[in-house]
N, C-alpha and C positions, 0 to 999 in steps of 0.2 A: 292609274289607280294605285294607291299606296298599299303595300303588302304588309301584313302583321308578321312579326317574328314567329318562328315555329313554336317557341316556348310559350308565347302568349296565346297562340291558337290552341295549344294543348290545354292550358289552364282554363280558357274560356269553355272549351269542350267539357272539361272536368266539372265546371260549375253547372253547366246545363245538365250533365248526366247526374249530378247530385240531386237536383230537383226531380229528375225522372225516377231515380232510385227510391225516393221517399214515397212514391205512389205504388211501388212494387211490394212483393212479399218480403218478409224480413230475411235477409241474407247478406253476407259480406260483399259478395261480388268481386269486381276486379281490384287488385291492390294498386295503390298509386305511389307507394314508397316502401323501401325495405331497409332494415338495419339488422345484419346477421340473419337470425331466424324470426325476427319480429316484422310484421307487416302493418302498414297503415292503409285502410280501405276507404273507398268513396263514402260509405255510410258513416264513417267516423267524422266526416266533415259536415254532416247535415245540419247540426245545431250551432255552428260557429258564426253564421252570417246573420246580420241584422237586416230587417225588412226595408229600412230607409236608406241603405247605402247604395252608391252607384256601382255599376259593373266593374269599373276601374278599381274602386276601393275594395270590392269583393275579391278581385284578383290578388291585390296586395295582402289582404287578410289570409287568403288561402296559402299563398307563398310563405308568409310569416309562420303560419300554423305548421306547415309541413317542415320547414327548416327547424323550428323549435322542437318538433317531435323527434326529428333525426338527432339533434344535439342531446336531447334527454335520453334517448335510447343508447347512444354511444357512451354517455357518462354512466348510465345504469350498467351497461356491459362491463365497463372498466371496474366499477364498484364490485360487481359480482365476481370478477376475476381476482381482485386484490384483497377483498375482505375475507376474514375467516368465517366459518359456518356460524359461530357464536355471534360475531359482529353483524352478520346478515339476518339474524333472527330478530326482526323488528316487531313481531306480533305483539309482544308485551308492551312495547313503547306505544304502539298504535292504540292498544286497548286503554292504556293509562291516559293517553291524550284524549280519546273519545270520552272516557269517564269524566275527566276534568272539564271538558267542554260542555257536556250535558249538565253536569252539576252547576257550573257557572251560569248557564242559560236559565236553569230552573230557579236558582237563587235570585238572579236579577229580576225575573218575572215576579217572584214572590215579594221581593223588596218593593217593586213598583206598585204592587197591589196593596201592600200593608203599610208602607212608611209614610208618615206625615212629614212633608217637606217644609212646613212653616216653622221657622226658628224665631222665637220671641226675643224682644230686646232684653228682657230680664234674664233669660237663659244665657245670652251672649255676655251680659255684664257680670253675671255670677261666675261664668267660666273664666273670663278675663281677670277678675279680681283674685281668683284662686290660683291662676297660672301666669301672673305677670312676668315672672322671671324667665318665661319661655319666649318673651317677645322683646328682647333687648335689641336695639338697633345696631346694625353693622355699618351704617353710614348715616350722616345727618339728613334730616328731612326738614322741609320748610313750607311755609305759606308765603307766597310771593307773587309779584307781577313781573312779567318779562315783556320788553318792548324792543322791536327792531325797526328802525326807520332810516330813510335816506337822509344824508347830511343836508341836502339842499331843500328838504321839505320846509315850507314856511312856518309850520307849527312846531318845528324841532326845538327851538329855544324855549318856548313856553312849556312844552312837555318836559324838558330837562328841569325846569324850575319847580314843577309841581308833582313829578312822578313819585316822590317820596312822601308827600303830604298825606296825612290821615284825616284831614278835614273833609266833611261830606261834600261840600261844594267843589273842592279841588278834585276829589275822586270822580264826581260827575262830569266836570269839565275835561279831565284827563280821558275819561271814557269816550267822550265825544270827539276830542282831538285825535286820539289814537285810532279811533275807528276811521277817520278820514285820512290820516297820514301814515300809519304804521304798515310796514310790510308784514309784520307778525306781532300780534298782541295777545298775550295769554294772562288771564287774571286767576291766580291760584290762591286768592284770599280766603276762599271757603273750603279748601281741601289741602291735605298734606301731600307733598310729592318729594321724591328723593332729590337732593340738591344736584346730584349727578345728571338728572334729566335736564335741568336748566343749563348746567355747565356745558353740556354737549352742543347747545345752541350758540355758544360764545365763540368768537374768532380766535381767542387765545386761551391757554390753560390758566386756571386760577392758581397763582403761585402760593399764596398764604391763605389757606382755607379758614383757619382759625380767626385771622384778622378780618377777613371778609364777613364771616358770620357775626362777628362782634360789631362791625361797622354797619352791617345790614344793608349795604347797597353796592352795586357794581356799575361802573361806567367804562365802556370800551369803544374804540373806533377802529375801523380798518379803512381801506381805500374809499369805499362808497357809503358805508353804513355806520350808524350809531347804535350801540347796544346798551340798554338800561335794565337793571334788575333792582327791584325794591323788595327786601326781605321783611315781611311783616311779623313772622314768628319762626322760631327754630327749635327743634329738638335734636340734641347732639348724639353722635355715635356713642354707644355704651349706655344710653338712657333707655328707659322703658318706652316702647312705642305707644302713642296715644291710642285709645280705644277705636276712634273713628278711622285710624290709619290701617288697623288690622281687622276691621269688622268682617270683611268678606272672608278672610282666612279663618276667622273664628267660626263663622257660620258653616264653612265647609268641614272644619274639624268636628263640629257637633253633628252634622249630617252623616259623616263617616262613622262616628261613634254609634249613631242610631242604626246604621246599616249593619255594623258588626254585631250589635246586640240582637237584631232581628235574625241574623244568620245563626248566632249561637243558640238562641231560643228555638229556632226551627230544627237545628241538629239535635238538640236535647229532646224536643218533643217527639221527633221521628224515632230516636233511639229508645226512649221509654215505652212508646207505643209498641214497637217491635218486640221489646223485651217482655212486656205484659202478654203479648200474643204468641210468645215462644217462636218468633220468626227467625231467631238466630240462636246459636249456642257455641260455646268454646269447648273443644274437646281436650281433655287432659291426657 
């Protein structure tokens, strides 16, 4: 018969005794660890175990909890020995943190109750038109298509012939061919993306970005693959970003503005009501 190590037997006994203690009257009972004059008791472990864990995992949880408790108490002892009385007085900090936390929770609940989260297109357009200078591009953005295919693909030559075409029949044919042959095919014709997003998919760096954006296409090859990029539209670095490119950012700005207004109105309302009811005064 295989014998369990003494430490493991002790911890198993501890787990069993913890369950038993929970049914007894409220008292600390036998300590299971000590750091200087601080003790950890069996009762302190009652609520750390999940109902669906195995006995083996419960043992690991108990060991980890005990070790963490010891580490914390040792650090706390060092802090108490080395900090001044003024530094150890954390009551004010704790009260400030509690106040900030409660206020934040109340404000969030109030916002969730009162705020309209629908942002209309007209609101977005109005804000955009009044604040365009805040949306200057720090890099070029493009509408483009990107194709990666194997050199030996039978459709490769035809794809190379038509991937820059803007004729509807060629676009449809390209879509069908690329679906069959491409390792990767992304059509960004209907949305703006940073050019850097496409550049990361290429095997080599783009040496002359200005020339590439003017030429509006890229063809590269490495050992096994062909890489094709057709740029259909471009907005350059330093220009104002198109509305559709920043629309999500604009909506978030407007929602944040609403939140701030709700909080300001709430604070003002509470203040005026308390003032009318003489709930506060400033002593001279």
